[in-house]
C-alpha positions as CSV (number, residue, x, y, z in Angstrom):
1,M,81.3,103.6,88.9
2,K,84.0,101.3,87.5
3,Y,86.8,103.7,88.6
4,A,85.3,104.0,92.1
5,V,85.4,100.2,92.5
6,I,89.0,100.1,91.3
7,A,90.0,102.9,93.7
8,L,88.2,101.1,96.6
9,V,90.0,97.8,95.9
10,A,93.3,99.6,95.6
11,A,92.8,101.4,98.9
12,T,91.7,98.2,100.6
13,F,94.8,96.4,99.3
14,A,97.1,99.2,100.5
15,A,95.5,99.3,104.0
16,G,95.6,95.6,104.2
17,A,99.3,95.5,103.3
18,A,100.1,98.1,105.9
19,S,98.2,96.3,108.6
20,A,99.3,92.8,107.6
21,S,102.9,93.6,108.6
22,D,103.7,92.5,112.1
23,K,107.1,94.2,112.2
24,V,107.1,97.9,112.4
25,T,110.3,99.2,110.8
26,D,112.5,102.1,112.0
27,V,111.3,104.0,108.9
28,D,107.7,103.5,110.0
29,Y,108.6,104.7,113.5
30,L,110.1,107.8,112.0
31,K,107.1,108.4,109.8
32,A,104.8,108.0,112.7
33,N,106.8,110.7,114.6
34,R,106.4,113.0,111.6
35,C,102.7,112.4,111.5
36,K,102.4,113.2,115.2
37,G,104.3,116.5,114.6
38,L,101.9,117.4,111.8
39,A,98.8,116.3,113.8
40,T,100.0,118.5,116.7
41,S,100.2,121.6,114.4
42,I,97.2,121.0,112.2
43,D,94.1,120.7,114.4
44,G,91.0,118.6,113.7
45,V,92.5,116.1,111.1
46,V,94.1,113.3,113.1
47,D,94.1,112.8,116.9
48,P,97.7,113.1,118.1
49,A,96.9,110.8,121.0
50,A,96.5,107.9,118.7
51,L,99.9,108.5,117.2
52,T,101.4,108.9,120.7
53,S,100.1,105.5,121.6
54,F,101.6,103.9,118.5
55,I,105.0,105.6,119.1
56,K,105.0,104.6,122.8
57,A,104.3,101.0,121.9
58,E,107.1,100.9,119.4
59,R,109.7,103.0,121.3
60,G,111.0,100.3,123.5
61,T,112.3,98.2,120.6
62,R,114.3,101.1,119.0
63,A,117.9,102.0,119.3
64,S,118.6,105.3,121.0
65,Y,119.7,107.0,117.8
66,I,116.4,106.1,116.1
67,I,114.5,107.5,119.1
68,N,116.5,110.7,118.9
69,R,115.9,110.9,115.1
70,G,112.1,110.4,115.8
71,D,112.2,113.3,118.2
72,E,113.9,115.4,115.5
73,E,111.3,114.3,112.9
74,F,108.5,115.3,115.3
75,Q,110.0,118.8,115.9
76,R,110.6,119.4,112.2
77,A,107.1,118.3,111.1
78,R,105.6,120.4,113.9
79,K,107.3,123.5,112.5
80,E,106.4,122.6,108.9
81,G,102.7,122.1,109.9
82,K,102.5,125.8,111.1
83,S,103.3,127.0,107.5
84,A,100.0,128.2,106.0
85,D,101.2,127.7,102.4
86,R,101.8,124.0,103.0
87,K,98.7,123.2,105.0
88,E,96.7,121.6,102.1
89,R,99.5,119.2,101.2
90,L,100.3,118.3,104.8
91,T,96.6,117.8,105.6
92,R,96.5,115.4,102.7
93,E,99.5,113.5,104.1
94,L,97.7,113.2,107.5
95,T,94.5,111.8,105.8
96,T,96.4,109.3,103.7
97,A,99.9,108.1,104.6
98,C,99.5,108.8,108.3
99,Q,96.4,106.7,108.7
100,A,98.6,103.6,108.8
101,Y,99.7,104.6,112.3
102,V,96.3,105.3,113.9
103,G,93.5,103.0,114.8
104,P,90.2,103.0,112.9
105,S,88.3,104.8,115.7
106,T,90.7,107.7,115.8
107,N,90.0,109.0,112.3
108,V,88.4,112.5,112.5
109,A,87.1,112.5,109.0
110,K,84.5,109.7,109.1
111,Q,82.4,108.8,106.1
């Protein structure tokens, strides 16, 4: 019970820190593109439309080389997501790190 409470507090703190930041960095933009590539290849984990909305909202403030790099990250992750031997690890990435770029209503795995 004690460990569950500690884990819950840590998860809440991490989520709050991610959402408290008003400025989305270029690195976050690139990570969101990676997440979208994974979500496109691995069905039923995260809605790619939510990631598309995030990326569209942030695209206008990026330099062209960052936008191009984001497109490359998307393509690379889409290919990687098709690999059966990596599916478990990539699904875990979608359900953890990628959640920072989707809204609360887009999570497929609800509790």
